[in-house]
KEKE-3310 file (N, C-alpha, C; in steps of 0.2 Angstrom, whole numbers, plus 5000, padded with zeros to 4 digits):
npx = (5464:5476:5481:5493:5497:5508:5519:5527:5543:5556:5567:5586:5592:5584:5573:5563:5546:5547:5535:5529:5525:5515:5509:5495:5491:5481:5485:5491:5502:5511:5523:5525:5532:5529:5534:5538:5540:5548:5542:5541:5531:5532:5534:5521:5515:5522:5517:5503:5502:5507:5498:5488:5492:5492:5480:5469:5454:5451:5445:5456:5460:5461:5476:5480:5481:5495:5499:5487:5485:5473:5466:5472:5483:5502:5519:5525:5531:5524:5516:5502:5498:5506:5501:5488:5490:5496:5483:5477:5486:5484:5471:5470:5478:5468:5459:5466:5468:5455:5451:5449:5455:5466:5476:5482:5492:5505:5514:5508:5511:5526:5528:5522:5531:5545:5563:5574:5568:5570:5578:5568:5557:5561:5563:5552:5543:5535:5531:5517:5504:5497:5480:5475:5467:5468:5458:5459:5465:5459:5447:5444:5435:5424:5414:5397:5389:5381:5372:5366:5369:5358:5362:5374:5372:5363:5373:5382:5373:5370:5382:5382:5374:5378:5390:5385:5379:5389:5396:5386:5386:5399:5400:5390:5395:5408:5402:5398:5410:5415:5406:5409:5424:5420:5414:5424:5432:5425:5422:5434:5437:5427:5434:5445:5438:5433:5445:5450:5440:5446:5456:5448:5441:5446:5442:5438:5448:5456:5447:5441:5450:5454:5443:5443:5454:5449:5440:5448:5453:5442:5441:5452:5449:5437:5444:5451:5443:5438:5450:5452:5441:5441:5452:5448:5435:5432:5443:5441:5428:5434:5442:5433:5427:5436:5437:5425:5427:5435:5430:5421:5427:5432:5421:5418:5429:5424:5414:5420:5426:5414:5411:5420:5419:5407:5409:5419:5411:5403:5411:5416:5405:5401:5412:5409:5396:5401:5408:5398:5390:5399:5400:5388:5382:5369:5360:5350:5358:5354:5360:5368:5369:5357:5360:5358:5353:5361:5373:5376:5379:5391:5398:5399:5406:5420:5423:5430:5429:5442:5447:5436:5436:5449:5447:5436:5444:5453:5446:5438:5447:5452:5440:5441:5452:5445:5435:5442:5445:5435:5429:5441:5438:5424:5429:5435:5427:5415:5423:5428:5415:5411:5420:5417:5405:5408:5418:5411:5402:5412:5416:5405:5403:5416:5413:5402:5408:5418:5411:5404:5415:5419:5408:5408:5420:5417:5407:5415:5424:5414:5411:5423:5425:5414:5416:5428:5425:5415:5421:5431:5421:5415:5426:5428:5417:5421:5429:5421:5413:5420:5418:5416:5401:5399:5388)
npy = (5043:5043:5051:5051:5059:5058:5053:5065:5073:5079:5091:5089:5100:5105:5114:5114:5105:5090:5080:5066:5061:5051:5044:5037:5032:5028:5036:5041:5048:5049:5042:5025:5020:5023:5029:5037:5054:5067:5081:5099:5113:5123:5118:5115:5128:5131:5123:5127:5141:5140:5132:5143:5152:5144:5140:5151:5152:5145:5137:5135:5124:5128:5130:5124:5136:5145:5147:5144:5148:5153:5142:5133:5129:5130:5127:5125:5115:5106:5092:5090:5100:5098:5086:5092:5101:5092:5086:5094:5097:5086:5086:5096:5090:5080:5086:5091:5080:5076:5084:5086:5093:5099:5089:5085:5093:5100:5104:5098:5085:5088:5090:5079:5069:5073:5069:5078:5091:5105:5109:5106:5114:5127:5126:5124:5134:5148:5166:5173:5175:5189:5194:5205:5217:5233:5240:5235:5240:5253:5251:5244:5240:5241:5239:5234:5220:5223:5217:5203:5186:5174:5160:5161:5170:5161:5150:5158:5160:5148:5144:5152:5149:5136:5139:5148:5137:5129:5138:5139:5125:5125:5133:5128:5116:5119:5124:5112:5106:5112:5110:5096:5097:5103:5091:5083:5090:5087:5073:5071:5078:5069:5056:5059:5062:5048:5041:5047:5042:5031:5029:5032:5021:5008:4994:4992:4998:4994:4991:5004:5010:5005:5008:5022:5023:5020:5027:5039:5033:5034:5048:5050:5044:5051:5064:5060:5057:5070:5077:5069:5075:5087:5087:5078:5082:5095:5101:5099:5105:5119:5118:5116:5128:5136:5132:5135:5150:5150:5147:5159:5169:5165:5165:5179:5184:5179:5187:5202:5199:5200:5214:5220:5217:5223:5234:5241:5238:5248:5260:5259:5261:5274:5280:5278:5286:5299:5300:5299:5312:5321:5318:5320:5334:5340:5330:5322:5313:5304:5303:5314:5330:5341:5356:5373:5385:5397:5390:5379:5387:5394:5381:5377:5386:5385:5371:5366:5358:5350:5350:5342:5332:5325:5322:5314:5304:5300:5296:5285:5277:5274:5267:5256:5250:5248:5240:5228:5226:5224:5213:5203:5204:5199:5186:5181:5183:5173:5162:5160:5161:5148:5139:5141:5136:5121:5120:5124:5113:5103:5109:5106:5092:5089:5095:5089:5076:5078:5083:5071:5064:5070:5069:5056:5053:5059:5052:5040:5043:5044:5031:5024:5028:5025:5012:5009:5016:5005:4995:4998:5001:4989:4981:4983:4980:4966:4968:4975:4967:4958:4965:4961:4961:4965:4956)
npz = (5471:5484:5498:5512:5527:5539:5555:5561:5564:5573:5566:5564:5568:5578:5574:5565:5560:5552:5539:5535:5520:5511:5495:5485:5470:5455:5444:5428:5428:5439:5448:5449:5461:5472:5483:5499:5505:5513:5520:5527:5536:5527:5516:5512:5512:5501:5490:5492:5489:5474:5467:5469:5460:5448:5446:5446:5445:5454:5469:5480:5494:5510:5520:5537:5550:5556:5570:5578:5591:5598:5598:5605:5618:5621:5615:5598:5597:5605:5608:5605:5599:5587:5581:5579:5570:5561:5556:5552:5539:5534:5530:5521:5511:5508:5502:5492:5485:5481:5472:5455:5446:5453:5457:5447:5444:5439:5449:5462:5458:5460:5473:5479:5475:5473:5478:5478:5484:5488:5476:5465:5467:5465:5452:5446:5450:5446:5441:5444:5432:5425:5430:5428:5417:5408:5415:5427:5438:5438:5439:5450:5463:5479:5473:5470:5459:5446:5440:5448:5447:5450:5453:5458:5470:5478:5479:5488:5499:5503:5510:5517:5528:5530:5537:5549:5553:5557:5567:5575:5581:5586:5596:5604:5606:5615:5625:5631:5633:5643:5653:5655:5659:5672:5678:5677:5687:5697:5698:5700:5714:5721:5719:5729:5740:5744:5745:5757:5766:5767:5775:5788:5790:5793:5793:5779:5771:5761:5749:5748:5743:5731:5725:5724:5716:5705:5702:5699:5688:5679:5677:5672:5659:5655:5652:5640:5633:5630:5625:5612:5606:5604:5595:5585:5582:5585:5579:5565:5564:5563:5553:5542:5542:5539:5525:5520:5521:5509:5499:5499:5499:5484:5477:5479:5471:5459:5457:5456:5443:5436:5440:5434:5420:5418:5422:5413:5402:5404:5402:5390:5384:5388:5380:5367:5366:5368:5356:5347:5351:5347:5334:5330:5334:5338:5340:5353:5364:5375:5388:5388:5393:5386:5375:5374:5363:5361:5367:5358:5346:5351:5352:5340:5332:5338:5339:5325:5309:5306:5318:5324:5319:5320:5335:5334:5329:5338:5347:5342:5342:5353:5356:5350:5357:5369:5366:5365:5376:5384:5377:5383:5397:5397:5391:5404:5414:5411:5410:5425:5431:5425:5430:5444:5445:5444:5454:5466:5466:5469:5481:5490:5489:5497:5508:5515:5515:5525:5535:5539:5542:5553:5563:5564:5570:5582:5587:5589:5599:5609:5609:5612:5626:5632:5634:5639:5651:5657:5658:5667:5679:5680:5685:5697:5704:5709:5718:5728:5732:5740:5752:5768:5777:5795:5808)
capx = (5471:5475:5488:5493:5501:5510:5525:5530:5549:5560:5574:5591:5594:5576:5572:5556:5546:5545:5530:5530:5518:5515:5503:5493:5485:5484:5485:5498:5507:5515:5527:5522:5535:5524:5539:5536:5543:5547:5540:5538:5525:5534:5533:5514:5513:5525:5511:5496:5503:5509:5492:5484:5494:5491:5473:5467:5448:5448:5443:5461:5460:5467:5480:5479:5483:5499:5500:5483:5485:5467:5462:5476:5490:5507:5522:5525:5534:5520:5513:5494:5500:5509:5494:5482:5492:5498:5478:5476:5489:5479:5464:5473:5480:5464:5455:5470:5468:5447:5450:5451:5461:5474:5478:5485:5495:5514:5517:5506:5517:5534:5527:5523:5537:5552:5567:5577:5563:5572:5581:5563:5552:5564:5564:5545:5539:5536:5527:5510:5502:5491:5475:5471:5466:5470:5454:5461:5467:5456:5440:5444:5433:5420:5407:5394:5388:5375:5367:5369:5367:5355:5366:5380:5368:5361:5378:5382:5368:5371:5388:5382:5370:5382:5395:5381:5377:5394:5397:5383:5389:5405:5399:5386:5401:5412:5398:5397:5416:5416:5403:5414:5428:5416:5411:5430:5435:5418:5425:5441:5435:5425:5439:5448:5433:5433:5450:5449:5436:5448:5460:5445:5438:5453:5441:5436:5452:5459:5444:5438:5458:5452:5436:5446:5459:5444:5436:5453:5454:5437:5442:5457:5445:5435:5449:5456:5438:5438:5457:5451:5434:5444:5457:5446:5430:5432:5448:5437:5423:5438:5445:5427:5425:5442:5435:5420:5431:5440:5426:5417:5433:5431:5414:5420:5433:5421:5411:5424:5427:5409:5410:5427:5418:5401:5412:5423:5406:5399:5416:5416:5398:5400:5416:5404:5392:5404:5410:5391:5389:5404:5397:5380:5380:5362:5355:5349:5359:5350:5364:5371:5362:5355:5363:5354:5354:5369:5380:5377:5381:5398:5402:5399:5410:5425:5426:5430:5429:5448:5447:5431:5438:5453:5444:5434:5449:5457:5440:5437:5455:5450:5434:5443:5455:5441:5431:5445:5447:5430:5429:5445:5435:5420:5430:5439:5421:5413:5428:5427:5407:5410:5425:5415:5399:5412:5420:5406:5400:5419:5417:5398:5404:5421:5410:5399:5413:5422:5405:5402:5421:5421:5405:5410:5426:5414:5405:5419:5427:5411:5411:5429:5423:5409:5419:5433:5421:5411:5428:5432:5416:5416:5433:5429:5413:5422:5432:5416:5408:5423:5417:5411:5396:5398:5381)
capy = (5046:5045:5054:5051:5064:5054:5051:5069:5071:5086:5090:5087:5107:5105:5121:5113:5098:5087:5077:5059:5062:5044:5044:5030:5035:5025:5042:5039:5056:5048:5037:5019:5015:5026:5031:5042:5060:5071:5088:5104:5117:5130:5117:5116:5134:5131:5120:5131:5148:5138:5131:5149:5156:5142:5140:5157:5153:5138:5136:5131:5120:5133:5127:5125:5141:5144:5146:5141:5150:5155:5136:5129:5133:5126:5131:5124:5109:5105:5085:5090:5106:5097:5082:5097:5104:5086:5083:5101:5098:5079:5087:5100:5086:5077:5092:5092:5072:5076:5089:5084:5097:5100:5082:5082:5098:5097:5107:5093:5080:5088:5091:5072:5064:5075:5067:5084:5095:5113:5113:5106:5120:5132:5125:5123:5141:5154:5170:5175:5179:5195:5193:5212:5221:5240:5241:5231:5245:5258:5248:5238:5244:5236:5240:5227:5217:5227:5211:5198:5180:5169:5155:5163:5172:5154:5148:5163:5159:5141:5144:5157:5146:5131:5143:5150:5132:5126:5143:5135:5119:5127:5137:5122:5111:5124:5124:5104:5104:5117:5105:5090:5099:5102:5085:5078:5092:5085:5066:5070:5078:5062:5052:5061:5059:5042:5042:5052:5037:5024:5032:5032:5015:5005:4988:4992:5002:4992:4991:5011:5015:5005:5012:5029:5023:5016:5035:5041:5030:5037:5054:5050:5042:5057:5069:5059:5059:5076:5079:5067:5078:5093:5085:5075:5085:5102:5104:5098:5111:5125:5118:5117:5135:5140:5129:5140:5156:5150:5146:5164:5171:5163:5168:5187:5184:5180:5194:5205:5198:5203:5221:5222:5217:5230:5244:5240:5240:5256:5266:5258:5264:5283:5282:5279:5290:5304:5300:5302:5320:5326:5318:5324:5338:5343:5326:5320:5305:5301:5303:5319:5336:5345:5363:5378:5387:5401:5386:5376:5390:5393:5375:5375:5390:5385:5363:5367:5352:5349:5348:5339:5325:5322:5320:5308:5298:5299:5291:5278:5271:5271:5262:5248:5248:5247:5236:5222:5224:5222:5207:5201:5205:5195:5179:5180:5183:5169:5159:5162:5159:5142:5135:5143:5132:5116:5119:5124:5105:5100:5110:5102:5084:5089:5097:5082:5070:5079:5082:5064:5061:5072:5067:5047:5053:5061:5044:5035:5046:5042:5024:5020:5031:5020:5005:5009:5015:5001:4989:5000:4999:4980:4977:4986:4976:4961:4969:4979:4960:4956:4967:4957:4965:4962:4956)
capz = (5475:5495:5501:5518:5530:5547:5556:5561:5566:5572:5561:5567:5573:5583:5571:5562:5561:5545:5539:5530:5515:5506:5491:5481:5465:5449:5440:5424:5427:5444:5447:5452:5467:5479:5489:5503:5505:5520:5521:5533:5534:5522:5509:5511:5509:5494:5485:5492:5484:5467:5465:5468:5455:5442:5445:5450:5446:5458:5476:5484:5499:5514:5523:5545:5552:5557:5576:5580:5598:5597:5598:5609:5624:5622:5607:5590:5598:5609:5604:5605:5592:5581:5580:5577:5562:5555:5555:5546:5533:5532:5526:5516:5505:5507:5496:5483:5480:5478:5467:5449:5442:5459:5460:5442:5443:5440:5456:5466:5458:5461:5479:5482:5471:5472:5483:5479:5483:5488:5470:5460:5468:5461:5444:5445:5451:5440:5441:5443:5426:5429:5427:5426:5410:5409:5419:5434:5445:5438:5441:5455:5469:5483:5469:5468:5453:5444:5438:5451:5445:5456:5454:5462:5476:5479:5481:5494:5504:5505:5512:5524:5532:5534:5541:5554:5559:5561:5571:5582:5584:5590:5603:5609:5610:5620:5632:5634:5636:5650:5657:5655:5663:5679:5679:5679:5694:5703:5700:5705:5722:5724:5722:5735:5747:5745:5748:5764:5769:5769:5781:5794:5789:5792:5792:5772:5767:5754:5745:5747:5740:5724:5722:5723:5711:5699:5701:5697:5681:5676:5678:5664:5654:5652:5650:5635:5629:5630:5622:5608:5603:5602:5591:5579:5581:5586:5573:5559:5561:5562:5545:5537:5543:5533:5520:5519:5520:5504:5494:5498:5494:5476:5474:5478:5465:5453:5456:5454:5437:5434:5440:5430:5414:5418:5423:5407:5396:5405:5402:5383:5380:5389:5375:5361:5367:5366:5349:5345:5353:5341:5326:5328:5340:5337:5342:5361:5365:5381:5395:5388:5394:5380:5376:5372:5355:5363:5369:5350:5341:5353:5352:5332:5330:5343:5336:5318:5305:5308:5326:5327:5315:5327:5341:5333:5327:5345:5350:5339:5343:5361:5358:5347:5363:5374:5363:5365:5385:5385:5374:5386:5402:5396:5392:5410:5419:5410:5414:5433:5432:5425:5436:5449:5446:5446:5462:5471:5467:5473:5489:5491:5491:5501:5515:5516:5516:5531:5541:5541:5545:5559:5567:5566:5575:5588:5591:5590:5605:5615:5610:5616:5632:5638:5634:5645:5659:5658:5659:5674:5684:5681:5688:5704:5706:5713:5726:5733:5733:5745:5758:5773:5783:5803:5810)
cpx = (5470:5481:5487:5501:5503:5516:5531:5537:5552:5566:5580:5594:5588:5574:5564:5554:5544:5540:5531:5524:5519:5508:5502:5488:5487:5484:5491:5504:5512:5517:5523:5524:5531:5529:5538:5542:5542:5546:5539:5534:5529:5532:5526:5513:5516:5518:5505:5497:5506:5504:5487:5485:5492:5484:5469:5459:5445:5449:5451:5461:5464:5471:5480:5482:5489:5502:5494:5483:5478:5464:5466:5481:5496:5510:5521:5526:5529:5517:5505:5496:5502:5505:5490:5484:5494:5489:5476:5479:5485:5473:5465:5474:5474:5458:5458:5468:5460:5447:5453:5455:5468:5477:5481:5490:5503:5518:5514:5511:5524:5533:5526:5527:5543:5557:5571:5572:5564:5574:5574:5559:5556:5564:5557:5540:5540:5532:5520:5508:5497:5486:5469:5473:5467:5464:5455:5461:5460:5448:5437:5441:5428:5414:5403:5392:5380:5369:5367:5366:5364:5357:5371:5378:5365:5366:5381:5379:5369:5377:5387:5379:5373:5389:5391:5382:5383:5396:5393:5385:5395:5405:5394:5392:5407:5407:5397:5403:5417:5412:5405:5420:5427:5417:5418:5432:5432:5421:5430:5441:5433:5427:5443:5445:5434:5439:5453:5446:5441:5453:5454:5442:5443:5450:5440:5441:5454:5454:5441:5445:5456:5448:5439:5449:5453:5440:5441:5453:5448:5437:5446:5454:5442:5438:5451:5450:5438:5443:5455:5444:5437:5449:5453:5438:5430:5437:5445:5432:5427:5441:5439:5426:5429:5440:5430:5421:5433:5434:5422:5422:5433:5426:5415:5423:5430:5416:5415:5425:5421:5408:5416:5423:5410:5403:5415:5418:5403:5405:5416:5410:5398:5406:5412:5399:5395:5407:5405:5391:5392:5401:5390:5376:5373:5357:5355:5352:5359:5353:5367:5365:5364:5357:5358:5358:5363:5376:5381:5381:5391:5402:5405:5406:5418:5428:5425:5430:5435:5449:5443:5434:5446:5452:5441:5439:5452:5451:5436:5446:5454:5444:5438:5447:5451:5436:5436:5445:5441:5427:5434:5440:5427:5421:5433:5432:5417:5418:5429:5421:5409:5412:5421:5409:5404:5415:5417:5404:5405:5419:5411:5400:5409:5417:5408:5402:5417:5417:5404:5410:5420:5415:5406:5415:5422:5412:5409:5423:5422:5411:5416:5429:5420:5412:5424:5429:5417:5416:5430:5429:5415:5419:5431:5423:5417:5424:5426:5412:5412:5422:5414:5407:5395:5389:5380)
cpy = (5046:5046:5055:5054:5061:5058:5059:5068:5077:5086:5090:5095:5108:5112:5121:5105:5096:5081:5071:5059:5056:5046:5038:5033:5030:5032:5041:5044:5054:5042:5029:5015:5018:5028:5035:5048:5062:5078:5095:5108:5122:5126:5116:5122:5134:5129:5125:5136:5146:5135:5137:5151:5151:5141:5145:5158:5146:5139:5133:5131:5127:5129:5130:5132:5139:5142:5143:5143:5151:5149:5132:5132:5127:5130:5126:5116:5104:5097:5087:5096:5103:5092:5085:5098:5096:5084:5089:5099:5091:5083:5093:5096:5082:5080:5092:5085:5073:5079:5086:5087:5098:5095:5079:5088:5096:5099:5101:5088:5081:5089:5084:5069:5064:5073:5074:5092:5104:5113:5112:5111:5125:5132:5124:5131:5146:5160:5172:5178:5186:5194:5199:5215:5228:5243:5239:5236:5252:5256:5245:5242:5237:5237:5234:5224:5220:5223:5205:5191:5174:5162:5156:5165:5165:5151:5151:5162:5152:5140:5146:5152:5140:5133:5145:5141:5129:5131:5141:5131:5120:5129:5131:5118:5114:5123:5117:5104:5108:5113:5099:5091:5100:5097:5081:5081:5087:5078:5066:5071:5072:5058:5054:5060:5053:5038:5041:5046:5032:5025:5032:5024:5009:4996:4986:4997:5001:4993:4998:5014:5011:5007:5019:5029:5022:5023:5039:5041:5033:5043:5055:5048:5049:5062:5067:5058:5065:5079:5075:5072:5082:5092:5084:5078:5092:5105:5102:5103:5117:5125:5117:5123:5138:5139:5135:5148:5155:5151:5154:5168:5172:5167:5176:5187:5184:5186:5200:5204:5201:5210:5223:5223:5222:5235:5245:5242:5246:5262:5264:5262:5273:5284:5284:5284:5298:5304:5302:5308:5322:5323:5322:5329:5341:5337:5322:5312:5302:5304:5310:5325:5341:5352:5367:5382:5393:5395:5383:5379:5393:5387:5374:5380:5388:5377:5365:5359:5347:5346:5343:5330:5320:5320:5312:5302:5296:5294:5285:5274:5269:5266:5255:5246:5244:5240:5227:5220:5221:5215:5201:5199:5199:5187:5177:5181:5177:5163:5158:5159:5151:5138:5137:5137:5124:5118:5121:5117:5101:5102:5106:5095:5085:5090:5092:5076:5072:5079:5076:5060:5064:5070:5058:5047:5055:5056:5039:5037:5042:5035:5021:5023:5027:5013:5005:5011:5008:4994:4992:4999:4992:4978:4979:4982:4970:4962:4972:4971:4956:4959:4963:4963:4962:4963:4961)
cpz = (5483:5495:5510:5523:5537:5548:5558:5566:5566:5569:5566:5572:5578:5581:5570:5564:5552:5545:5535:5523:5510:5501:5487:5476:5458:5441:5435:5426:5434:5444:5451:5459:5472:5484:5492:5504:5512:5518:5525:5531:5529:5516:5508:5509:5502:5489:5486:5486:5477:5465:5465:5462:5449:5441:5449:5451:5451:5466:5481:5492:5504:5519:5533:5546:5556:5564:5579:5587:5601:5603:5604:5612:5620:5615:5603:5591:5603:5605:5602:5599:5586:5580:5577:5569:5557:5553:5550:5539:5530:5527:5520:5509:5502:5501:5491:5480:5480:5473:5461:5443:5446:5457:5451:5438:5442:5447:5461:5464:5460:5470:5483:5480:5473:5478:5485:5479:5481:5479:5465:5460:5465:5454:5441:5444:5446:5443:5440:5437:5429:5425:5425:5419:5413:5414:5426:5441:5445:5440:5447:5462:5473:5479:5469:5461:5453:5444:5442:5448:5452:5457:5459:5470:5479:5483:5489:5500:5508:5511:5518:5529:5534:5538:5546:5557:5563:5567:5578:5584:5588:5596:5608:5610:5615:5625:5635:5635:5642:5656:5659:5659:5671:5682:5681:5686:5699:5705:5703:5713:5724:5726:5728:5742:5750:5747:5754:5767:5771:5772:5788:5794:5788:5792:5782:5769:5760:5748:5743:5742:5733:5722:5722:5716:5704:5696:5696:5688:5677:5674:5671:5660:5649:5649:5642:5631:5626:5624:5613:5603:5600:5596:5583:5575:5578:5580:5567:5558:5562:5554:5540:5538:5538:5528:5516:5515:5512:5498:5493:5495:5486:5473:5474:5473:5459:5451:5454:5448:5433:5433:5435:5422:5413:5417:5416:5401:5395:5401:5392:5379:5381:5382:5367:5360:5367:5360:5347:5344:5348:5335:5325:5335:5342:5342:5351:5359:5373:5387:5394:5389:5388:5381:5372:5365:5355:5362:5361:5348:5343:5351:5344:5330:5333:5341:5329:5315:5307:5316:5328:5326:5318:5332:5341:5332:5333:5348:5348:5340:5350:5360:5355:5352:5367:5373:5366:5372:5387:5385:5380:5393:5403:5397:5399:5414:5417:5411:5420:5435:5430:5426:5441:5451:5447:5452:5466:5473:5471:5480:5492:5494:5496:5508:5518:5518:5525:5537:5543:5546:5551:5564:5569:5570:5582:5592:5593:5598:5610:5616:5616:5624:5636:5638:5639:5651:5660:5662:5668:5681:5685:5686:5694:5708:5713:5720:5730:5736:5739:5752:5762:5779:5791:5804:5816)
residu = (MET:THR:ILE:ARG:VAL:ASP:ASP:PRO:VAL:LYS:SER:SER:ASP:GLY:SER:TYR:ILE:THR:TYR:ARG:VAL:PHE:THR:MET:THR:ALA:LEU:GLU:MET:TYR:ASN:VAL:ASP:ASN:ARG:PRO:VAL:ARG:ARG:ARG:PHE:ARG:ASP:PHE:VAL:TRP:LEU:HIS:ASN:ALA:LEU:SER:VAL:GLU:PHE:PRO:ALA:SER:VAL:ILE:PRO:PRO:LEU:PRO:GLU:LYS:HIS:ARG:MET:LYS:TYR:MET:LYS:GLY:ASP:ARG:PHE:ASP:PRO:MET:PHE:ILE:GLU:GLN:ARG:ARG:LEU:GLY:LEU:GLN:TRP:PHE:MET:ASP:ARG:ILE:ALA:ARG:HIS:PRO:THR:LEU:GLN:THR:SER:GLN:TYR:THR:ARG:VAL:PHE:LEU:GLU:SER:THR:ASP:PHE:ASN:ALA:ASP:LYS:HIS:MET:GLN:THR:ARG:SER:ALA:PRO:SER:SER:HIS:SER:MET:PHE:GLY:SER:PHE:PHE:LYS:SER:LEU:ALA:LYS:VAL:LYS:LYS:PRO:ASP:GLU:LYS:PHE:GLU:GLU:MET:LYS:GLU:THR:ILE:ASP:LYS:PHE:GLU:ASP:ASN:LEU:ASN:ILE:VAL:GLU:LYS:LEU:TYR:SER:ARG:ILE:GLY:LYS:ARG:GLN:GLN:GLU:LEU:GLU:HIS:ASN:TYR:ASP:HIS:PHE:ALA:GLY:SER:ILE:ARG:GLY:LEU:SER:GLY:LEU:GLU:THR:ASN:VAL:ASP:GLN:PRO:LEU:ARG:GLN:PHE:ALA:GLU:ALA:THR:GLU:MET:TYR:VAL:GLU:ALA:LEU:LYS:GLU:MET:ARG:LYS:GLN:GLU:ASP:LEU:LEU:PHE:LEU:ASN:ASP:VAL:HIS:GLU:LEU:LEU:ASN:TYR:CYS:ASN:ALA:ALA:LYS:GLU:GLN:LEU:LEU:GLU:ARG:ASP:GLN:LYS:GLN:VAL:ASP:PHE:GLU:ASP:ALA:SER:THR:ALA:LEU:GLN:SER:ILE:VAL:LEU:GLU:ARG:GLU:ARG:ILE:LEU:TYR:PRO:GLY:LYS:ASN:MET:GLY:THR:THR:VAL:GLY:MET:ASN:ILE:THR:GLU:LEU:MET:THR:ASP:LYS:MET:SER:ASP:THR:SER:LYS:THR:ARG:ASN:GLU:ARG:VAL:LEU:ARG:LEU:GLU:SER:LYS:ILE:LYS:GLU:PHE:GLN:ASP:GLN:VAL:ALA:LYS:ALA:ASN:ASP:VAL:ASN:ASN:SER:TYR:SER:SER:GLN:MET:ILE:LYS:GLU:PHE:GLU:ILE:PHE:GLN:ARG:ALA:ARG:GLU:ALA:GLU:LEU:LYS:GLN:GLY:LEU:ALA:ALA:TYR:ALA:ASP:CYS:HIS:ILE:ASP:PHE:TYR:LYS:LYS:SER:ILE:SER:ILE:TRP:GLU:ASN:ILE:LEU:PRO:VAL:LEU:ASP:GLN:ILE:GLN:LEU:GLU:ASP)
# end
C-alpha cells in the first residue's frame, strides 16, 4: 500500500487547510478506482483516535504536533509550517500503510475512500470498549512489574538508546545550523565589501559587481540548503522521537496489564488465605500472624459455626468472582504481550526505513547545494578572465 499526502489548499473561508490523500493498493477491501480525497488535520486526528480505540494493544503512529511552535516561527498558514505539517502527516500515513493490521481497518478504509467523510465517520465511530476489569481503578497505580520479562526490558533499552542518539544528533545538527547561519552572515558581508570595492575600482566595477552578485547567489544557496535540511532531515528526527515515545507508552501499557494481573493474583491469594484461616483457625498460613492461646479461645467463642460458615460462603463467592477476573487479566496480559512483540518488529522496520530516508534527504540537500555552488563559481570565472591588467 502506498499513500500520498500532497497539494495543501486553504479552504474557501480561509479557516483551515485541506490535503489531497491519494491511495494505491492491491488490498481487496479497497476500491480499484484510486480516486483521491481531501482531508483536513482534524480528520487525521479522527483516524488516529479511531485506530487507538480499535487496536488498544498496537503502537498507533503519532500525529505531527498541532502547532510545533518550538521548532518553527510563523502562523499555521505559513508555507513552511504547512509543508512541515504535510510531511508529518505523510509519515503518519506511511506508518499506517506499512502496518499489516492498521492498513486493513475499516476506519482507515473510510478515511482513504469516503466521498462523504463527515457523514461516514459518524456512522463508523463507536465508543471505546472498556479494557478495565473490576481491578482496573482499584489496582491502577505506578507500581512496577514484580517479575519483569527480559524481552520487554530489552525493547525498552533499545528504544531508549535510539532516542538518546537521536537527541544527540538533534543537538549536533543545531550546532552545525548555527555555524551555517554565521557563514551565511559572513558571506553576506563579504559580498557587500566586494560591491563597495566596485565603487572605488572604476576600471573593473562591472566584474566586481558580478562577483558580488555571485556571492549573494551563493548565500541564497546556503540558506536554501539549511531550509531543506530543517524540513526533510530535522523534521524526520522529530517525528522519529515522537514515534519512540508512542512505542514506549505502549510498552508501559503492556507493563500495566502485567501489573493488573499480578495485583489481581495477589488479591485472590489473600482472599484464599483468609478463607483457609477461618476453616483452619489453628493452622499457620504463613502470612497470617499467629495467635496466642487466649486470643484463640476468644476467637472460637465469638466465631460460632453458623457465622463461620456464612463468612466462608461469602469468601468462596468472592474467590470465584476473583478467579474469573484473574483469568481475564491473564488473557489481556498475554494478548498485549504477544501483540507488543509484533509491534516492536514493525517499529524496528519503520525506524530503519525512516532513518535511511532522512539521511538520504540530508545527502541530497548537500548534493544539490554543491551542484548550484559549482555552477555559480564556474559562471563567474569567464567574467574575471575578461579583466585586463595594465602593465
